[in-house]
All heavy atoms as an XYZ file, in Angstrom:
887
protein
N      -1.900     -6.137      9.755
C      -1.406     -5.668      8.516
C      -1.016     -6.914      7.691
O      -0.449     -7.874      8.180
C      -0.150     -4.785      8.598
C       0.378     -4.272      7.229
S       1.565     -2.869      7.388
C       2.914     -3.781      6.857
N      -1.312     -6.887      6.399
C      -1.195     -8.040      5.540
C      -0.154     -7.553      4.384
O      -0.483     -6.526      3.842
C      -2.469     -8.576      4.979
C      -2.396     -9.811      4.124
C      -2.121    -11.033      4.865
O      -2.322    -11.068      6.135
O      -1.770    -11.993      4.265
N       0.822     -8.370      4.129
C       1.733     -8.088      3.089
C       1.938     -9.223      2.127
O       2.001    -10.496      2.568
C       3.138     -7.801      3.693
C       4.162     -7.428      2.663
C       2.922     -6.422      4.631
N       2.136     -9.058      0.860
C       2.312    -10.097     -0.088
C       3.314     -9.513     -1.202
O       3.238     -8.440     -1.637
C       0.948    -10.426     -0.662
C       0.982    -11.704     -1.526
C       0.801    -12.976     -0.632
C      -0.503    -13.529     -0.767
N      -0.896    -14.635     -0.241
N       4.144    -10.453     -1.621
C       5.160    -10.019     -2.675
C       5.163    -11.154     -3.738
O       5.081    -12.428     -3.316
C       6.597    -10.070     -2.100
C       6.852     -8.816     -1.222
O       6.800     -7.691     -1.762
O       6.995     -9.093     -0.045
N       5.148    -10.932     -4.897
C       5.213    -11.867     -6.068
C       5.696    -11.157     -7.360
O       5.815     -9.888     -7.464
C       3.875    -12.522     -6.304
C       2.693    -11.567     -6.449
C       2.331    -11.131     -7.624
C       1.957    -11.167     -5.441
C       1.177    -10.347     -7.821
C       0.934    -10.340     -5.525
C       0.498     -9.850     -6.707
N       5.959    -11.950     -8.348
C       6.385    -11.394     -9.746
C       5.288    -11.586    -10.762
O       4.558    -12.619    -10.660
C       7.695    -12.122    -10.099
C       8.758    -11.845     -9.150
C      10.026    -12.679     -9.625
C      11.092    -12.574     -8.509
N      12.279    -13.440     -8.829
N       5.216    -10.748    -11.676
C       4.229    -10.785    -12.674
C       4.813    -10.733    -14.173
O       5.979    -10.182    -14.185
C       3.050     -9.751    -12.631
C       2.249    -10.034    -11.334
C       3.637     -8.384    -12.562
N       4.120    -11.110    -15.165
C       4.629    -11.216    -16.497
C       4.390     -9.921    -17.287
O       4.607     -9.873    -18.469
C       4.115    -12.353    -17.253
O       2.652    -12.392    -17.274
N       3.712     -8.937    -16.624
C       3.485     -7.693    -17.392
C       4.232     -6.517    -16.684
O       4.812     -6.699    -15.648
C       1.925     -7.425    -17.325
C       1.387     -7.406    -15.908
C       1.207     -8.405    -18.192
C      -0.125     -7.084    -15.797
N       4.213     -5.370    -17.405
C       4.971     -4.188    -16.828
C       4.259     -3.698    -15.576
O       3.123     -3.901    -15.355
C       5.018     -3.057    -17.958
O       3.830     -2.467    -18.037
N       5.010     -2.826    -14.779
C       4.413     -2.237    -13.678
C       3.150     -1.406    -13.979
O       2.196     -1.485    -13.234
C       5.559     -1.362    -13.105
C       6.821     -2.167    -13.479
C       6.556     -2.646    -14.911
N       3.261     -0.701    -15.022
C       2.123      0.186    -15.366
C       0.872     -0.643    -15.832
O      -0.233     -0.406    -15.466
C       2.530      1.146    -16.588
C       1.414      1.992    -17.034
C       1.758      3.086    -17.937
N       2.482      4.054    -17.281
C       3.303      4.890    -17.819
N       3.447      4.836    -19.125
N       3.923      5.838    -17.196
N       1.169     -1.775    -16.564
C       0.109     -2.577    -16.917
C      -0.607     -3.327    -15.768
O      -1.803     -3.514    -15.653
C       0.547     -3.690    -17.904
C       0.973     -3.210    -19.296
C       1.680     -4.173    -20.150
O       2.498     -4.970    -19.647
O       1.394     -4.212    -21.367
N       0.213     -3.702    -14.862
C      -0.188     -4.332    -13.613
C      -1.124     -3.308    -12.797
O      -2.247     -3.672    -12.297
C       0.979     -4.734    -12.646
N      -0.602     -2.050    -12.727
C      -1.460     -0.988    -12.069
C      -2.768     -0.846    -12.781
O      -3.818     -0.653    -12.098
C      -0.681      0.314    -12.021
N      -2.760     -0.865    -14.166
C      -3.961     -0.658    -14.884
C      -4.914     -1.839    -14.686
O      -6.166     -1.582    -14.484
C      -3.699     -0.441    -16.367
C      -2.997      0.895    -16.698
C      -2.505      0.941    -18.121
O      -2.597     -0.058    -18.876
O      -1.953      1.982    -18.426
N      -4.455     -3.028    -14.582
C      -5.343     -4.211    -14.245
C      -5.935     -4.053    -12.954
O      -7.185     -4.232    -12.739
C      -4.518     -5.543    -14.361
C      -5.249     -6.691    -13.803
C      -4.189     -5.812    -15.854
N      -5.166     -3.690    -12.016
C      -5.599     -3.555    -10.540
C      -6.652     -2.403    -10.471
O      -7.670     -2.542     -9.882
C      -4.517     -3.297     -9.662
C      -4.782     -3.350     -8.190
C      -5.516     -4.621     -7.760
C      -3.483     -3.197     -7.349
N      -6.362     -1.214    -11.073
C      -7.211     -0.073    -11.048
C      -8.678     -0.499    -11.609
O      -9.656     -0.170    -11.067
C      -6.654      1.087    -11.802
C      -5.679      1.825    -11.157
C      -5.052      2.859    -12.043
O      -5.682      3.425    -12.955
O      -3.834      3.239    -11.762
N      -8.644     -1.176    -12.753
C      -9.817     -1.596    -13.359
C     -10.707     -2.588    -12.420
O     -11.920     -2.415    -12.224
C      -9.578     -2.274    -14.673
C     -10.897     -2.753    -15.426
C     -10.551     -3.401    -16.759
C     -11.808     -3.745    -17.469
N     -11.646     -4.474    -18.759
N      -9.944     -3.544    -11.930
C     -10.562     -4.494    -10.918
C     -11.188     -3.796     -9.752
O     -12.299     -3.994     -9.234
C      -9.499     -5.535    -10.501
C     -10.118     -6.563     -9.623
N     -10.974     -7.524     -9.968
C      -9.938     -6.773     -8.273
C     -11.257     -8.294     -9.001
N     -10.646     -7.881     -7.891
N     -10.400     -2.856     -9.188
C     -10.891     -2.064     -7.948
C     -12.054     -1.145     -8.315
O     -13.063     -1.188     -7.593
C      -9.785     -1.176     -7.406
C      -8.570     -1.871     -6.769
S      -9.104     -2.674     -5.218
C      -7.617     -3.567     -4.880
N     -12.058     -0.602     -9.484
C     -13.226      0.269     -9.882
C     -14.445     -0.472    -10.151
O     -15.549     -0.206     -9.769
C     -12.769      1.026    -11.127
C     -13.751      2.110    -11.491
O     -14.270      2.750    -10.555
O     -14.087      2.196    -12.630
N     -14.317     -1.736    -10.875
C     -15.492     -2.505    -11.342
C     -15.955     -3.452    -10.339
O     -17.149     -3.670    -10.126
C     -15.140     -3.190    -12.654
C     -14.909     -2.269    -13.737
C     -14.556     -3.046    -15.053
O     -14.328     -4.313    -15.029
O     -14.425     -2.415    -16.067
N     -15.171     -4.189     -9.671
C     -15.477     -5.282     -8.751
C     -15.413     -5.119     -7.383
O     -16.188     -5.690     -6.560
C     -14.645     -6.522     -9.206
C     -14.925     -6.897    -10.601
O     -15.897     -6.673    -11.158
O     -13.885     -7.501    -11.242
N     -14.446     -4.245     -6.910
C     -14.268     -4.107     -5.461
C     -14.755     -2.882     -4.822
O     -14.881     -2.856     -3.611
C     -12.592     -4.188     -5.261
C     -12.251     -4.050     -3.739
C     -12.092     -5.496     -5.790
N     -15.020     -1.903     -5.608
C     -15.465     -0.597     -5.096
C     -14.541      0.057     -4.254
O     -14.721      0.706     -3.247
C     -16.882     -0.755     -4.384
C     -17.990     -1.408     -5.278
C     -19.206     -1.523     -4.435
C     -18.269     -0.504     -6.439
N     -13.187     -0.164     -4.590
C     -12.129      0.503     -3.881
C     -11.883      1.863     -4.631
O     -12.035      1.972     -5.791
N     -11.469      2.814     -3.823
C     -11.179      4.250     -4.325
C      -9.729      4.469     -4.370
O      -9.004      4.137     -3.440
C     -11.889      5.199     -3.391
C     -11.638      6.590     -3.774
C     -12.241      7.554     -2.681
O     -12.925      7.121     -1.784
O     -11.986      8.746     -2.938
N      -9.274      4.991     -5.464
C      -7.785      5.355     -5.615
C      -7.595      6.692     -4.945
O      -8.218      7.634     -5.137
C      -7.337      5.299     -7.027
C      -5.819      5.412     -7.065
C      -7.974      6.324     -7.902
C      -5.192      5.044     -8.381
N      -6.544      6.731     -3.970
C      -6.246      7.876     -3.157
C      -5.034      8.590     -3.797
O      -4.951      9.830     -3.645
C      -6.009      7.566     -1.644
C      -7.182      7.020     -0.929
C      -6.741      6.710      0.482
C      -8.388      7.940     -1.076
N      -4.125      7.804     -4.307
C      -2.918      8.496     -4.802
C      -2.199      7.613     -5.774
O      -2.443      6.430     -5.817
C      -1.933      8.676     -3.621
C      -0.742      9.524     -3.909
O      -0.843     10.279     -4.917
O       0.323      9.527     -3.219
N      -1.494      8.173     -6.728
C      -0.706      7.456     -7.752
C       0.594      8.116     -7.971
O       0.662      9.371     -7.941
C      -1.521      7.507     -9.030
N       1.613      7.278     -8.201
C       2.936      7.825     -8.411
C       3.643      6.854     -9.416
O       3.458      5.648     -9.264
C       3.688      7.922     -7.131
C       5.109      8.403     -7.329
C       5.370      9.816     -7.467
C       6.239      7.648     -7.407
C       6.628     10.348     -7.619
C       7.445      8.102     -7.600
C       7.694      9.372     -7.738
O       8.982      9.894     -7.873
N       4.274      7.484    -10.376
C       5.115      6.635    -11.331
C       6.424      7.351    -11.531
O       6.595      8.585    -11.571
C       4.391      6.620    -12.646
C       3.081      5.890    -12.561
C       2.424      5.684    -13.844
O       3.057      5.698    -14.929
O       1.161      5.265    -13.825
N       7.479      6.538    -11.677
C       8.819      6.960    -11.890
C       9.413      6.170    -13.014
O       9.436      4.941    -13.014
C       9.700      6.778    -10.648
C      11.166      7.186    -10.792
C      11.301      8.723    -11.045
C      11.895      6.762     -9.493
N       9.868      6.824    -14.043
C      10.515      6.230    -15.212
C      11.984      6.499    -15.139
O      12.509      7.661    -15.104
C       9.869      6.742    -16.500
C      10.056      5.978    -17.779
C       9.240      4.679    -17.808
O       8.323      4.483    -16.965
N       9.552      3.929    -18.792
N      12.844      5.476    -15.259
C      14.305      5.584    -15.312
C      14.856      4.812    -16.420
O      14.171      4.052    -17.066
C      14.968      5.166    -13.945
O      14.874      3.713    -13.840
C      14.276      5.862    -12.755
N      16.112      4.898    -16.597
C      16.809      4.099    -17.591
C      16.815      2.647    -17.259
O      16.838      1.808    -18.091
C      18.228      4.571    -17.809
C      18.389      5.978    -18.415
C      19.851      6.401    -18.499
O      20.848      5.622    -18.310
O      20.078      7.552    -18.905
N      16.732      2.311    -15.994
C      16.740      0.947    -15.570
C      15.363      0.313    -15.578
O      15.215     -0.911    -15.555
C      17.266      0.806    -14.110
C      18.733      1.128    -13.931
C      18.996      2.611    -13.885
O      18.159      3.425    -13.565
N      20.244      3.004    -14.163
N      14.268      1.070    -15.593
C      12.904      0.611    -15.693
C      11.987      1.601    -15.072
O      12.247      2.702    -15.059
N      10.846      1.054    -14.559
C       9.834      1.849    -13.921
C       9.383      1.485    -12.546
O       9.567      0.186    -12.244
C       8.653      2.045    -14.832
C       7.837      0.770    -15.096
C       6.704      0.896    -16.119
O       6.163      1.991    -16.222
O       6.404     -0.062    -16.770
N       8.867      2.332    -11.844
C       8.425      2.122    -10.520
C       6.991      2.784    -10.499
O       6.876      3.966    -10.848
C       9.223      2.743     -9.423
C       8.578      2.482     -8.043
C      10.717      2.223     -9.441
N       6.011      1.996    -10.050
C       4.581      2.429    -10.161
C       4.053      2.191     -8.733
O       4.072      1.029     -8.104
C       3.796      1.770    -11.173
C       2.355      2.105    -11.060
C       4.303      2.044    -12.593
N       3.258      3.170     -8.156
C       2.618      3.032     -6.837
C       1.166      3.593     -6.950
O       0.849      4.422     -7.631
C       3.486      3.884     -5.789
C       2.875      3.748     -4.430
S       1.349      4.658     -3.915
C       1.754      6.455     -4.180
N       0.390      2.811     -6.199
C      -1.077      3.214     -6.208
C      -1.490      2.983     -4.762
O      -1.029      2.001     -4.036
C      -1.932      2.375     -7.068
C      -1.663      2.401     -8.539
C      -2.109      3.879     -9.086
N      -1.924      3.927    -10.497
C      -0.842      4.255    -11.125
N       0.285      4.517    -10.509
N      -0.885      4.336    -12.430
N      -2.239      3.863     -4.259
C      -2.794      3.750     -2.876
C      -4.314      3.704     -3.047
O      -4.971      4.670     -3.541
C      -2.374      4.932     -2.056
C      -2.981      5.033     -0.593
C      -2.566      3.746      0.210
C      -2.521      6.266      0.099
N      -4.985      2.642     -2.509
C      -6.422      2.432     -2.613
C      -7.041      2.496     -1.173
O      -6.380      2.113     -0.140
C      -6.808      1.061     -3.264
C      -6.287      0.920     -4.675
C      -4.997      0.350     -4.991
C      -7.078      1.340     -5.756
C      -4.599      0.212     -6.293
C      -6.635      1.139     -7.036
C      -5.394      0.547     -7.299
N      -8.191      2.649     -1.105
C      -9.038      2.705      0.099
C     -10.385      2.050     -0.148
O     -10.954      2.166     -1.187
C      -9.202      4.103      0.607
C      -9.908      4.222      1.980
C     -10.193      5.634      2.381
O     -10.909      6.250      1.592
O      -9.634      5.993      3.446
N     -10.850      1.335      0.920
C     -12.097      0.625      0.754
C     -12.781      0.583      2.147
O     -12.013      0.293      3.112
C     -11.859     -0.866      0.096
C     -13.199     -1.739      0.143
C     -12.944     -2.962     -0.397
C     -14.117     -3.996     -0.411
N     -15.346     -3.520     -0.620
N     -14.056      0.728      2.196
C     -14.765      0.697      3.390
C     -15.259     -0.795      3.633
O     -15.775     -1.373      2.857
C     -16.000      1.556      3.454
C     -16.739      1.568      4.718
C     -16.282      2.259      5.836
C     -17.937      0.762      4.771
C     -17.016      2.245      7.048
C     -18.637      0.784      5.993
C     -18.218      1.476      7.124
O     -18.816      1.396      8.318
N     -14.861     -1.261      4.766
C     -15.352     -2.634      5.222
C     -16.356     -2.500      6.360
O     -16.135     -2.031      7.484
C     -14.164     -3.443      5.796
C     -13.381     -3.956      4.597
C     -12.268     -3.225      4.013
C     -13.498     -5.236      4.143
C     -11.535     -3.826      2.964
C     -12.884     -5.776      3.035
C     -11.869     -5.014      2.475
O     -11.169     -5.503      1.474
N     -17.564     -2.966      6.024
C     -18.667     -2.905      7.050
C     -18.409     -3.790      8.275
O     -18.759     -3.386      9.398
C     -20.020     -3.314      6.355
C     -20.424     -2.342      5.369
S     -22.053     -2.682      4.606
C     -23.114     -2.265      6.077
N     -17.725     -4.905      8.015
C     -17.531     -5.890      9.153
C     -16.626     -5.358     10.275
O     -16.698     -5.693     11.376
C     -17.057     -7.218      8.669
C     -15.686     -7.251      8.121
C     -15.268     -8.656      7.732
N     -14.098     -8.605      6.865
C     -14.070     -8.986      5.626
N     -15.140     -9.559      5.127
N     -13.025     -8.987      4.933
N     -15.689     -4.408      9.874
C     -14.841     -3.840     10.851
C     -15.251     -2.375     11.087
O     -14.677     -1.669     11.907
C     -13.360     -3.880     10.291
O     -13.258     -3.151      9.174
N     -16.293     -1.917     10.373
C     -16.714     -0.541     10.470
C     -15.489      0.521     10.321
O     -15.436      1.500     11.050
C     -17.413     -0.253     11.767
O     -18.597     -1.060     11.851
N     -14.726      0.162      9.353
C     -13.504      1.006      9.134
C     -13.122      1.054      7.781
O     -13.475      0.146      6.930
C     -12.416      0.547     10.101
C     -11.506      1.630     10.508
O     -11.413      2.718      9.953
N     -10.765      1.370     11.557
N     -12.263      1.842      7.364
C     -11.617      1.936      6.042
C     -10.290      1.263      6.069
O      -9.501      1.500      6.966
C     -11.497      3.333      5.609
C     -12.743      4.107      5.405
C     -12.585      5.498      4.836
N     -13.818      6.069      4.633
C     -14.643      5.942      3.528
N     -14.389      4.975      2.638
N     -15.892      6.468      3.464
N     -10.009      0.463      5.076
C      -8.701     -0.167      5.038
C      -8.087      0.395      3.763
O      -8.620      0.847      2.826
C      -8.873     -1.735      4.815
N      -6.676      0.471      3.776
C      -5.951      0.900      2.672
C      -5.144     -0.188      2.044
O      -4.757     -1.168      2.728
C      -4.872      2.018      3.094
O      -3.994      1.495      4.059
C      -5.632      3.289      3.635
N      -4.820     -0.083      0.802
C      -3.890     -1.070      0.128
C      -2.984     -0.280     -0.640
O      -3.243      0.623     -1.528
C      -4.763     -1.962     -0.929
C      -3.886     -2.849     -1.729
C      -3.378     -4.030     -0.884
C      -4.698     -3.345     -2.931
N      -1.643     -0.512     -0.369
C      -0.596      0.078     -1.202
C      -0.049     -0.944     -2.219
O       0.293     -2.128     -1.763
C       0.579      0.479     -0.285
O       0.023      1.427      0.710
C       1.704      1.054     -1.080
N      -0.028     -0.527     -3.404
C       0.516     -1.379     -4.511
C       1.798     -0.801     -4.994
O       1.816      0.477     -5.293
C      -0.578     -1.402     -5.579
C      -0.007     -1.839     -7.008
C       0.063     -3.236     -7.259
C       0.372     -1.004     -7.906
C       0.464     -3.628     -8.523
C       0.911     -1.313     -9.187
C       0.960     -2.641     -9.430
N       2.887     -1.472     -4.944
C       4.077     -1.014     -5.459
C       4.583     -2.057     -6.502
O       4.808     -3.214     -6.125
C       5.125     -0.828     -4.401
C       6.513     -0.268     -4.698
C       6.307      1.134     -5.254
C       7.436     -0.234     -3.519
N       5.039     -1.560     -7.680
C       5.447     -2.487     -8.689
C       6.707     -1.876     -9.323
O       6.729     -0.582     -9.680
C       4.471     -2.856     -9.759
N       7.735     -2.700     -9.597
C       8.952     -2.217    -10.284
C       9.560     -3.236    -11.138
O       9.412     -4.369    -10.865
C       9.997     -1.732     -9.138
O      10.422     -2.840     -8.497
N      10.272     -2.809    -12.134
C      10.896     -3.768    -13.041
C      12.369     -3.254    -13.264
O      12.993     -3.467    -14.341
C      10.286     -3.934    -14.346
C      10.130     -2.728    -15.139
O      10.572     -1.696    -14.705
N       9.520     -2.838    -16.417
N      13.113     -2.869    -12.090
C      14.375     -2.335    -12.246
C      15.463     -3.364    -12.534
O      16.556     -3.049    -12.878
C      14.721     -1.558    -10.943
C      13.834     -0.411    -10.634
C      14.268      0.163     -9.355
C      13.833      0.635    -11.717
N      15.094     -4.649    -12.335
C      16.079     -5.779    -12.740
C      15.591     -6.603    -13.799
O      16.030     -7.744    -14.003
C      16.354     -6.601    -11.421
C      15.164     -7.385    -10.953
O      14.016     -7.155    -11.476
O      15.263     -8.150     -9.973
N      14.562     -6.115    -14.661
C      14.054     -6.866    -15.819
C      12.870     -7.684    -15.573
O      12.138     -8.104    -16.500
N      12.510     -7.848    -14.366
C      11.312     -8.692    -13.964
C      10.328     -7.773    -13.122
O      10.888     -7.072    -12.271
C      11.645     -9.920    -13.194
C      10.285    -10.710    -12.725
C      12.473    -10.916    -13.956
N       9.095     -7.850    -13.324
C       8.200     -6.961    -12.549
C       7.924     -7.576    -11.248
O       7.395     -8.695    -11.127
C       6.881     -6.766    -13.261
O       7.177     -6.065    -14.564
C       5.958     -5.730    -12.498
N       8.287     -6.929    -10.135
C       8.022     -7.333     -8.846
C       6.861     -6.478     -8.248
O       6.765     -5.329     -8.484
C       9.238     -7.003     -7.883
C      10.455     -7.771     -8.239
N      10.872     -8.969     -7.692
C      11.426     -7.457     -9.191
C      11.970     -9.369     -8.338
N      12.336     -8.429     -9.144
N       5.853     -7.146     -7.615
C       4.804     -6.543     -7.036
C       4.770     -6.774     -5.580
O       4.987     -7.854     -5.018
C       3.428     -7.144     -7.611
C       2.227     -6.582     -6.869
C       3.269     -6.850     -9.079
N       4.498     -5.565     -4.808
C       4.408     -5.650     -3.405
C       3.150     -5.049     -2.945
O       2.815     -4.034     -3.371
C       5.546     -4.747     -2.701
C       5.498     -4.735     -1.359
N       6.014     -5.721     -0.461
C       5.085     -3.774     -0.547
C       5.790     -5.302      0.816
N       5.231     -4.085      0.825
N       2.319     -5.791     -2.185
C       1.087     -5.299     -1.722
C       1.078     -5.246     -0.153
O       1.502     -6.240      0.440
C      -0.096     -6.340     -2.153
C      -0.268     -6.581     -3.665
C      -1.289     -7.786     -3.834
C      -0.829     -5.448     -4.308
N       0.575     -4.205      0.346
C       0.422     -4.074      1.822
C      -0.869     -3.358      2.150
O      -1.175     -2.374      1.610
C       1.630     -3.214      2.331
N      -1.618     -4.029      3.018
C      -2.844     -3.431      3.458
C      -2.806     -3.066      4.958
O      -2.112     -3.719      5.798
C      -3.970     -4.442      3.311
N      -3.491     -2.057      5.283
C      -3.492     -1.583      6.695
C      -4.778     -0.675      6.956
O      -5.477     -0.395      6.034
N      -4.778     -0.203      8.203
C      -5.769      0.708      8.658
C      -7.183      0.118      8.893
O      -8.103      0.966      9.054
N      -7.377     -1.174      8.758
C      -8.594     -1.712      8.827
C      -9.009     -2.067     10.338
O     -10.170     -2.592     10.591
N      -8.140     -1.708     11.311
C      -8.437     -2.174     12.733
C      -9.301     -1.117     13.474
O      -9.489      0.010     12.962
N      -9.902     -1.547     14.621
C     -10.611     -0.764     15.315
C      -9.826     -0.367     16.653
O      -9.143     -1.193     17.264
C     -11.939     -1.302     15.803
C     -12.799     -1.599     14.621
C     -14.135     -2.354     15.100
O     -14.014     -3.148     16.026
N     -15.235     -1.967     14.473
N     -10.013      0.843     17.183
C      -9.411      1.213     18.454
C      -7.990      1.633     18.395
O      -7.320      1.464     17.393
N      -7.565      2.112     19.576
C      -6.130      2.654     19.605
C      -5.162      1.585     20.111
O      -4.067      1.501     19.629
C      -6.073      3.772     20.641
C      -6.740      5.081     20.169
S      -6.821      6.363     21.325
C      -5.049      6.611     21.537
N      -5.671      0.543     20.847
C      -4.797     -0.454     21.422
C      -4.681     -1.644     20.513
O      -3.707     -2.213     20.123
C      -5.193     -0.828     22.860
C      -5.119      0.399     23.738
C      -4.350     -1.918     23.421
C      -5.566      0.309     25.076
N      -5.864     -2.241     20.153
C      -5.979     -3.429     19.447
C      -6.024     -3.120     17.845
O      -6.724     -2.217     17.502
C      -7.104     -4.264     19.853
C      -7.096     -4.662     21.279
C      -7.937     -3.998     22.191
C      -6.256     -5.615     21.705
C      -7.967     -4.310     23.526
C      -6.206     -5.966     23.055
C      -7.028     -5.310     23.905
N      -5.263     -3.987     17.053
C      -5.188     -3.775     15.736
C      -5.966     -4.817     14.917
O      -5.857     -5.024     13.771
C      -3.832     -3.658     15.169
C      -3.072     -2.616     15.934
C      -1.650     -2.632     15.426
N      -1.531     -1.585     14.395
C      -0.570     -1.363     13.697
N       0.558     -2.236     13.640
N      -0.543     -0.405     12.768
N      -6.905     -5.475     15.600
C      -7.680     -6.554     15.074
C      -8.679     -5.970     13.927
O      -9.458     -4.980     14.264
C      -8.536     -7.283     16.157
C      -9.295     -8.491     15.657
C      -8.525     -9.620     15.281
C     -10.684     -8.444     15.534
C      -9.217    -10.709     14.853
C     -11.268     -9.518     15.202
C     -10.677    -10.667     14.821
N      -8.612     -6.496     12.776
C      -9.509     -5.874     11.616
C     -10.381     -6.829     11.055
O     -10.846     -6.555      9.952
C      -8.503     -5.322     10.601
C      -7.708     -6.390      9.742
O      -7.952     -7.555     10.113
O      -6.844     -6.049      8.944
N     -10.754     -7.961     11.739
C     -11.791     -8.844     11.201
C     -11.468     -9.367      9.791
O     -12.274     -9.578      9.032
C     -13.126     -8.212     11.249
C     -13.637     -7.839     12.517
C     -13.579     -6.667     13.133
C     -14.289     -8.725     13.581
N     -14.158     -6.648     14.363
C     -14.480     -8.014     14.698
C     -14.589    -10.074     13.511
C     -15.141     -8.505     15.835
C     -15.259    -10.588     14.597
C     -15.477     -9.875     15.686
N     -10.130     -9.444      9.431
C      -9.648     -9.883      8.143
C      -9.802     -9.008      6.896
O      -9.552     -9.327      5.869
N     -10.071     -7.678      7.249
C     -10.163     -6.696      6.159
C      -8.873     -6.544      5.455
O      -8.778     -6.497      4.183
C     -10.674     -5.366      6.735
N      -7.726     -6.448      6.169
C      -6.458     -6.354      5.368
C      -6.151     -7.566      4.550
O      -5.688     -7.306      3.413
N      -6.313     -8.752      5.069
C      -6.103     -9.950      4.292
C      -6.874     -9.985      3.091
O      -6.498    -10.296      1.966
C      -6.281    -11.164      5.165
C      -5.959    -12.401      4.469
C      -6.221    -13.593      5.398
O      -6.550    -13.438      6.595
O      -6.044    -14.855      4.842
N      -8.211     -9.637      3.303
C      -9.187     -9.646      2.195
C      -8.761     -8.661      1.095
O      -8.800     -9.020     -0.153
C     -10.552     -9.265      2.680
C     -11.719     -9.376      1.588
O     -11.900    -10.409      0.955
O     -12.236     -8.207      1.316
N      -8.355     -7.454      1.491
C      -7.944     -6.490      0.466
C      -6.790     -6.855     -0.384
O      -6.688     -6.746     -1.626
C      -7.656     -5.146      1.170
C      -7.952     -3.884      0.443
C      -7.834     -2.677      1.023
C      -8.581     -3.944     -0.805
C      -8.119     -1.567      0.388
C      -8.862     -2.744     -1.573
C      -8.601     -1.578     -0.957
N      -5.765     -7.511      0.270
C      -4.640     -8.026     -0.438
C      -4.998     -9.144     -1.377
O      -4.586     -9.260     -2.521
C      -3.460     -8.481      0.627
C      -2.461     -9.345     -0.124
C      -2.883     -7.329      1.150
N      -5.856    -10.083     -0.880
C      -6.381    -11.156     -1.737
C      -7.222    -10.650     -2.972
O      -7.014    -11.295     -4.004
C      -7.183    -12.071     -0.871
C      -6.349    -12.951      0.119
C      -7.267    -13.914      0.897
O      -8.502    -13.946      0.713
O      -6.678    -14.576      1.842
N      -7.984     -9.580     -2.752
C      -8.725     -9.015     -3.911
C      -7.736     -8.567     -4.967
O      -7.996     -8.729     -6.134
C      -9.614     -7.901     -3.377
C     -10.822     -8.322     -2.538
C     -11.448     -7.125     -2.022
C     -11.761     -9.119     -3.464
N      -6.654     -7.928     -4.545
C      -5.671     -7.429     -5.506
C      -4.834     -8.532     -6.129
O      -4.615     -8.474     -7.460
C      -4.696     -6.516     -4.693
N      -4.451     -9.476     -5.242
C      -3.718    -10.632     -5.862
C      -4.628    -11.465     -6.915
O      -4.118    -11.857     -7.865
C      -3.323    -11.530     -4.805
C      -2.395    -12.677     -5.231
C      -1.961    -13.524     -4.050
O      -2.645    -13.582     -2.948
O      -0.946    -14.246     -4.277
N      -5.838    -11.573     -6.643
C      -6.754    -12.253     -7.524
C      -6.875    -11.468     -8.887
O      -6.876    -12.090     -9.941
C      -8.189    -12.248     -6.975
C      -8.333    -13.387     -5.952
O      -7.380    -14.224     -5.772
O      -9.298    -13.413     -5.163
N      -6.876    -10.158     -8.781
C      -6.921     -9.298    -10.115
C      -5.663     -9.541    -11.001
O      -5.800     -9.585    -12.251
C      -6.955     -7.874     -9.720
N      -4.485     -9.915    -10.330
C      -3.324    -10.117    -11.118
C      -2.937    -11.581    -11.260
O      -1.866    -11.921    -11.834
C      -2.131     -9.347    -10.450
C      -2.354     -7.826    -10.406
C      -1.250     -7.239     -9.390
C      -2.172     -7.203    -11.766
N      -3.761    -12.525    -10.752
C      -3.423    -13.952    -10.696
C      -2.963    -14.455    -12.015
O      -2.003    -15.304    -12.181
C      -4.574    -14.701    -10.136
C      -4.159    -16.116     -9.867
C      -5.180    -16.983     -8.979
N      -5.528    -16.198     -7.690
C      -4.734    -16.183     -6.669
N      -3.529    -16.717     -6.626
N      -5.195    -15.487     -5.627
N      -3.597    -14.171    -13.100
C      -3.242    -14.703    -14.394
C      -1.846    -14.297    -15.000
O      -1.355    -14.888    -15.882
C      -4.422    -14.358    -15.429
C      -4.400    -12.950    -15.825
C      -5.576    -12.584    -16.812
O      -6.150    -13.520    -17.296
N      -5.811    -11.443    -17.024
N      -1.282    -13.289    -14.352
C      -0.042    -12.736    -14.686
C       1.132    -13.269    -13.788
O       2.267    -12.922    -14.013
C      -0.073    -11.269    -14.903
C      -1.089    -10.800    -15.699
C      -2.300    -10.097    -15.095
C      -1.042    -10.866    -17.038
C      -3.237     -9.690    -15.953
C      -2.045    -10.427    -17.900
C      -3.175     -9.788    -17.429
O      -4.137     -9.280    -18.138
N       0.750    -13.859    -12.593
C       1.788    -14.201    -11.661
C       2.749    -15.286    -12.188
O       2.267    -16.331    -12.781
C       0.997    -14.704    -10.301
C       2.124    -15.261     -9.370
C       0.234    -13.633     -9.741
N       4.035    -15.099    -11.964
C       5.054    -15.942    -12.370
C       5.325    -16.894    -11.164
O       5.430    -16.497    -10.033
C       6.275    -15.218    -12.725
C       6.210    -14.288    -13.901
C       7.401    -13.476    -14.078
C       5.864    -14.998    -15.156
N       5.495    -18.194    -11.409
C       5.731    -19.163    -10.388
C       7.290    -19.117    -10.005
O       8.103    -18.829    -10.610
C       5.302    -20.465    -10.776
C       3.823    -20.642    -11.051
C       2.976    -20.252     -9.867
O       3.302    -20.599     -8.626
O       2.007    -19.611    -10.032
């Protein structure tokens, strides 16, 4: 499993839209689920993507979670499900690749 956390300069919804467009056009990832919560403190946006990886002969998932409850948009990416077999979770880099694809889509908005 690969996990990445960072901050971006756009809203959670805008970050989700950028990622959805990138997944649809460049990555061929499929959106499985979407959830949004709007509160007085800000918003929380979740997307669940899936992509087939030939090198691992399996499907990997990517969970995107973004929130701005403290005034800054935090992005959390977690990939999983790309491994083979019941015992070993080796995924030939599918999880890392999926997270990197999502991070690349948002790179121009990442805050240092």
